[in-house]
C-alpha positions in Angstrom: -0.6 11.2 -19.7 -0.4 9.4 -16.4 0.4 5.8 -17.5 1.6 3.2 -15.0 3.7 0.1 -15.4 3.5 -2.5 -12.6 6.6 -4.4 -11.6 5.5 -7.9 -10.6 7.0 -11.3 -9.8 7.5 -13.8 -7.0 9.0 -12.5 -3.7 12.8 -12.1 -3.7 13.3 -11.9 -7.4 14.7 -8.3 -7.4 11.6 -6.2 -8.0 12.3 -3.6 -5.3 16.0 -3.4 -6.1 15.0 -2.8 -9.8 12.5 -0.2 -8.7 15.1 1.6 -6.5 17.5 1.7 -9.5 14.8 3.0 -11.8 14.0 5.8 -9.5 17.6 6.3 -8.2 16.2 6.0 -4.6 15.9 3.6 -1.7 12.1 4.2 -1.7 11.2 0.5 -1.9 12.5 -1.7 0.9 14.7 -4.5 -0.5 15.2 -7.3 1.9 15.8 -11.0 2.1 12.3 -12.2 3.1 8.9 -12.5 1.4 6.5 -9.6 1.5 9.0 -6.9 2.5 6.9 -4.7 0.1 3.2 -4.5 1.0 2.0 -1.1 -0.1 2.9 -0.3 -3.7 5.7 2.2 -4.2 5.2 4.6 -7.1 8.1 6.3 -8.9 8.1 8.8 -11.8 10.9 7.9 -14.3 12.3 10.0 -17.1 12.1 8.3 -20.5 15.6 8.4 -22.0 15.5 9.9 -25.5 18.7 11.0 -27.3 16.6 13.0 -29.8 15.6 15.5 -27.1 19.3 16.2 -26.3 20.1 16.5 -30.0 17.3 19.0 -30.7 18.9 21.4 -28.1 22.1 21.4 -30.2 20.2 23.3 -32.9 17.5 25.1 -30.8 19.1 26.6 -27.7 16.3 26.6 -25.0 16.2 28.1 -21.5 15.0 24.8 -20.2 14.6 21.1 -21.3 11.8 18.9 -20.1 11.8 15.2 -20.9 8.7 13.0 -20.9 8.1 10.6 -18.0 6.2 7.5 -17.0 5.3 5.9 -13.7 6.5 2.6 -12.4 4.8 0.8 -9.5 6.6 -1.7 -7.3 4.0 -4.3 -6.4 4.5 -6.9 -3.6 5.6 -10.4 -4.5 2.8 -12.7 -5.6 2.7 -16.3 -4.5 0.9 -19.5 -5.5 -2.7 -19.2 -4.3 -2.7 -15.3 -4.5 -6.0 -15.5 -6.5 -7.5 -17.1 -3.4 -6.1 -14.6 -1.0 -2.8 -16.4 -0.2 -0.1 -14.0 0.9 -2.4 -10.9 0.9 -2.9 -11.9 -2.8 -6.3 -10.1 -3.3 -4.8 -6.8 -2.2 -1.7 -7.2 -4.4 -3.7 -8.3 -7.5 -5.9 -5.2 -7.1 -2.7 -3.1 -7.3 -1.9 -4.7 -10.6 -5.4 -4.1 -11.9 -4.8 -0.3 -11.7 -1.7 -0.4 -14.0 -1.6 -0.2 -17.8 1.2 -2.7 -18.5 3.3 -5.3 -16.6 7.0 -5.8 -16.2 7.3 -9.4 -15.0 10.7 -9.8 -13.2 11.9 -13.4 -13.4 14.8 -14.7 -11.2 17.6 -16.1 -13.4 20.4 -16.1 -10.9 21.4 -18.4 -8.1 22.5 -17.1 -4.7 22.3 -19.2 -1.6 22.1 -16.0 0.5 18.8 -15.0 -1.1 15.8 -17.1 -0.2 13.6 -18.5 -3.0 10.1 -19.1 -1.9 10.0 -22.4 -3.8 13.4 -23.5 -2.7 15.0 -23.7 -6.1 15.7 -21.7 -9.3 13.3 -22.5 -12.1 12.2 -19.4 -14.1 9.6 -21.2 -16.3 7.9 -22.6 -13.2 8.0 -19.1 -11.5 6.5 -17.5 -14.7 3.7 -20.1 -14.7 2.9 -19.4 -11.0 2.4 -15.7 -11.7 0.6 -16.1 -15.0 -1.7 -18.8 -13.5 -2.7 -16.6 -10.6 -3.4 -13.7 -12.8 -5.6 -15.9 -15.1 -7.4 -17.4 -12.1 -8.2 -14.0 -10.8 -9.5 -12.9 -14.2 -11.6 -16.0 -14.6 -13.2 -15.4 -11.2 -14.0 -11.8 -12.2 -15.4 -12.9 -15.6 -17.5 -15.7 -14.2 -19.1 -13.4 -11.6 -19.9 -10.8 -14.2 -21.2 -13.5 -16.6 -23.6 -14.9 -14.0 -24.8 -11.4 -13.2 -25.9 -10.6 -16.7 -26.6 -14.1 -18.1 -30.4 -14.1 -17.8 -30.8 -10.4 -18.7 -28.6 -10.8 -21.8 -30.6 -13.7 -23.3 -33.8 -11.8 -23.4 -32.3 -8.3 -24.0 -32.5 -6.3 -27.2 -29.8 -3.9 -26.0 -26.8 -4.1 -28.3 -24.4 -3.1 -25.6 -25.6 -5.9 -23.2 -25.5 -8.4 -26.0 -21.9 -7.3 -26.9 -20.8 -7.7 -23.3 -22.4 -11.1 -23.0 -20.5 -12.3 -26.2 -17.2 -10.8 -24.9 -17.7 -12.6 -21.5 -18.4 -15.9 -23.2 -15.2 -15.6 -25.2 -13.2 -14.7 -22.1 -14.7 -17.6 -20.1 -13.6 -20.1 -22.9 -10.1 -18.5 -23.2 -9.3 -18.3 -19.5 -10.9 -21.6 -18.9 -8.5 -23.1 -21.4 -5.6 -21.7 -19.4 -4.8 -18.9 -21.8 -4.5 -15.2 -21.0 -7.4 -12.8 -21.8 -5.3 -11.1 -24.5 -5.4 -14.4 -26.5 -9.1 -14.0 -27.1 -10.2 -12.7 -30.6 -12.4 -9.6 -30.4 -13.9 -7.4 -33.0 -11.9 -4.2 -32.7 -15.0 -1.9 -33.0 -17.8 -3.9 -31.5 -16.1 -5.9 -28.8 -12.6 -4.7 -27.9 -13.8 -1.5 -26.0 -16.1 -3.7 -23.8 -13.2 -6.1 -23.2 -10.9 -3.3 -22.1 -13.6 -1.9 -19.7 -13.3 -5.1 -17.7 -9.7 -4.2 -16.7 -8.5 -7.8 -16.7 -5.0 -8.5 -15.5 -4.1 -10.8 -18.4 -5.3 -8.2 -21.0 -2.4 -6.0 -20.1 0.8 -6.2 -22.3 3.7 -8.0 -20.6 7.5 -7.5 -20.7 9.6 -10.2 -19.1 12.8 -8.9 -17.3 15.3 -11.7 -16.6 17.2 -10.7 -13.5 20.7 -12.1 -13.7 24.0 -11.9 -11.8 26.6 -9.4 -12.9 28.8 -12.2 -14.1 26.1 -13.6 -16.3 25.1 -10.1 -17.5 28.7 -9.5 -18.7 28.7 -12.9 -20.4 25.5 -12.2 -22.3 23.1 -14.3 -20.2 22.7 -18.0 -19.2 20.5 -21.0 -20.0 17.7 -19.7 -17.7 17.6 -16.5 -19.7 17.4 -18.4 -23.0 14.5 -20.5 -21.7 12.6 -17.4 -20.7 13.3 -15.8 -24.1 11.9 -18.8 -25.9 8.8 -18.9 -23.8 8.2 -15.2 -24.2 8.5 -15.6 -28.0 5.9 -18.4 -27.9 3.6 -16.1 -26.0 4.1 -13.2 -28.3 5.7 -11.1 -25.5 9.1 -9.4 -25.3 11.9 -10.2 -23.0 15.0 -8.3 -21.8 18.0 -9.2 -19.6 18.9 -7.0 -16.6 21.0 -7.1 -13.5 19.1 -5.3 -10.8 22.0 -5.3 -8.3 24.3 -3.8 -10.9 21.7 -1.2 -12.1 21.3 -0.2 -8.4 25.1 0.4 -8.2 25.1 2.4 -11.5 22.2 4.6 -10.3 24.2 5.7 -7.3 27.4 6.6 -9.2 28.2 10.1 -10.3 27.4 10.5 -14.0 31.0 11.0 -15.0 32.0 7.6 -13.5 29.2 5.6 -15.2 30.7 5.1 -18.7 33.8 3.4 -17.2 31.7 1.1 -15.1 29.5 0.2 -18.0 32.5 -0.5 -20.3 33.8 -3.0 -17.7 30.4 -4.8 -17.9 30.4 -4.8 -21.8 27.5 -2.4 -21.8 27.1 0.9 -23.7 24.2 2.2 -21.5 22.4 1.3 -18.3 20.0 -1.7 -18.9 17.4 0.5 -17.3 17.3 2.7 -20.3 16.3 -0.2 -22.5 13.8 -1.4 -19.9 12.1 2.1 -19.8 12.1 2.3 -23.6 10.6 -1.2 -24.0 8.0 -0.4 -21.4 7.2 2.8 -23.2 6.7 0.8 -26.5 4.8 -1.8 -24.7 2.1 0.8 -23.9 1.9 1.8 -27.5 3.3 5.3 -27.0 4.9 7.9 -29.2 6.9 11.0 -28.3 6.5 14.4 -30.0 8.4 17.6 -29.2 7.7 21.3 -28.9 10.8 23.4 -29.4 11.5 27.1 -28.9 14.0 29.4 -27.2 12.0 29.2 -23.9 11.7 25.4 -23.8 12.3 22.2 -25.6 9.9 19.6 -24.3 8.9 15.9 -25.0 5.3 14.9 -24.8 3.7 11.5 -24.6 0.8 10.4 -26.8 -0.7 7.1 -27.8 0.1 5.8 -31.3 -2.7 6.9 -33.7 -3.4 10.2 -32.0 -4.6 12.9 -34.4 -3.1 16.5 -34.1 -6.0 17.9 -32.0 -5.6 15.0 -29.5 -1.9 15.6 -29.3 -2.5 19.3 -28.7 -4.9 18.3 -25.9 -2.1 16.6 -24.0 -0.6 20.1 -23.5 -3.9 21.7 -22.6 -7.5 20.9 -23.2 -8.0 24.4 -24.7 -5.5 23.5 -27.4 -7.7 20.6 -28.5 -11.0 22.5 -28.2 -9.8 25.5 -30.2 -7.5 23.6 -32.6 -6.9 25.4 -35.9 -3.9 23.7 -37.4 -0.5 22.2 -36.6 2.8 23.4 -38.0 5.2 20.5 -38.1 8.4 18.9 -39.3 10.2 15.7 -38.1 13.2 16.0 -35.7 15.3 14.1 -38.3 14.8 17.0 -40.7 16.2 19.4 -38.0 19.2 17.1 -37.6 19.8 17.1 -41.3 19.3 20.8 -42.1 20.7 22.1 -38.8 18.1 24.9 -38.2 14.4 25.4 -38.2 14.8 28.1 -40.9 16.8 25.6 -43.1 14.0 23.1 -42.6 11.5 25.6 -43.9 13.7 26.5 -46.8 13.9 22.8 -47.7 10.1 22.5 -47.9 10.0 20.0 -45.0 8.1 22.4 -42.8 4.4 21.5 -43.2 0.9 22.7 -42.1 -1.4 19.9 -41.1 -5.1 19.8 -40.2 -7.2 18.0 -37.7 -7.0 14.6 -39.5 -3.1 14.5 -39.3 -1.9 11.4 -37.4 1.1 12.6 -35.4 4.3 10.6 -35.9 6.9 9.6 -33.3 9.6 12.3 -33.4 7.5 15.1 -34.9 8.2 18.7 -33.7 4.9 20.5 -33.5 3.6 24.0 -33.1 -0.1 24.4 -32.6 -2.4 27.2 -33.7 -5.6 27.4 -31.7 -8.4 29.8 -30.7 -10.8 29.6 -27.8 
């Protein structure tokens, strides 16, 4: 599943440094001036999952394939972006193509790194970005509303009527200065229509507080706590990260990383948590296929039934689905072998209505 997470924020908040750390590269230019990123950089990132490594302790494969997701480094957005300021329209269109947003907020002070507003104020910075996204959405909604207004009033087409009602709700919500995701929609009749509009503020958001290495080791600062409080009020999640430190870690040999992390009071790179949180933000599950040739992680959306999960491997698996043979990876960790799982009665046969669980190990039977 090709799902993308867009990294957004004001210029010079550490987006490109974070992107480079995520992808262990210098693909995104990181420089001390606004708009050093213009074209979006795309990187494929491995999703860290200790269960995958643990499975290989009991099933010895020839190869191991983790699941991945895409991160997109999008140029800094400034006040007035929704009106085209700072190449805003171009940058906003890049966000529209992503599935979720990591909003990097500057929570560090450094006189050597320019702030576009001249001072450090995370809540103000968040408001600038969120307002520009809402204004862009409001413009899109109003244009669409005007286009179908007359047609919808006299129409008997249920789809047209549904879109009209959705647009009315969105106009009211965005006009009140609230993101589109705040609007209440009927899950069956209205939500599909709302999603088809691809609005920026319908996307789930994860705030990433970018701090100095000193504040990271200390567990944060007052700026971080203010962002955490605001995120909680919005119903969004927030994590703390030090982009500069993560960039250093990503360039270290693997054997030297634990010592570096220990010195920073960390047990793992902050990037691991960021990737996992972004994965959860998209409402994703991981299931595994495991055999002597390959142990592999696969990404699905929560709620996928067994045939849909099979289709992620190949469309023929879904078309010709017969059944799924499955057990949970925790059963393997408990009983130490697939045969022991079978002997315990934990190995099951499931049909087309089975909702796949996070951590399931699956073997599909199909015929085409």
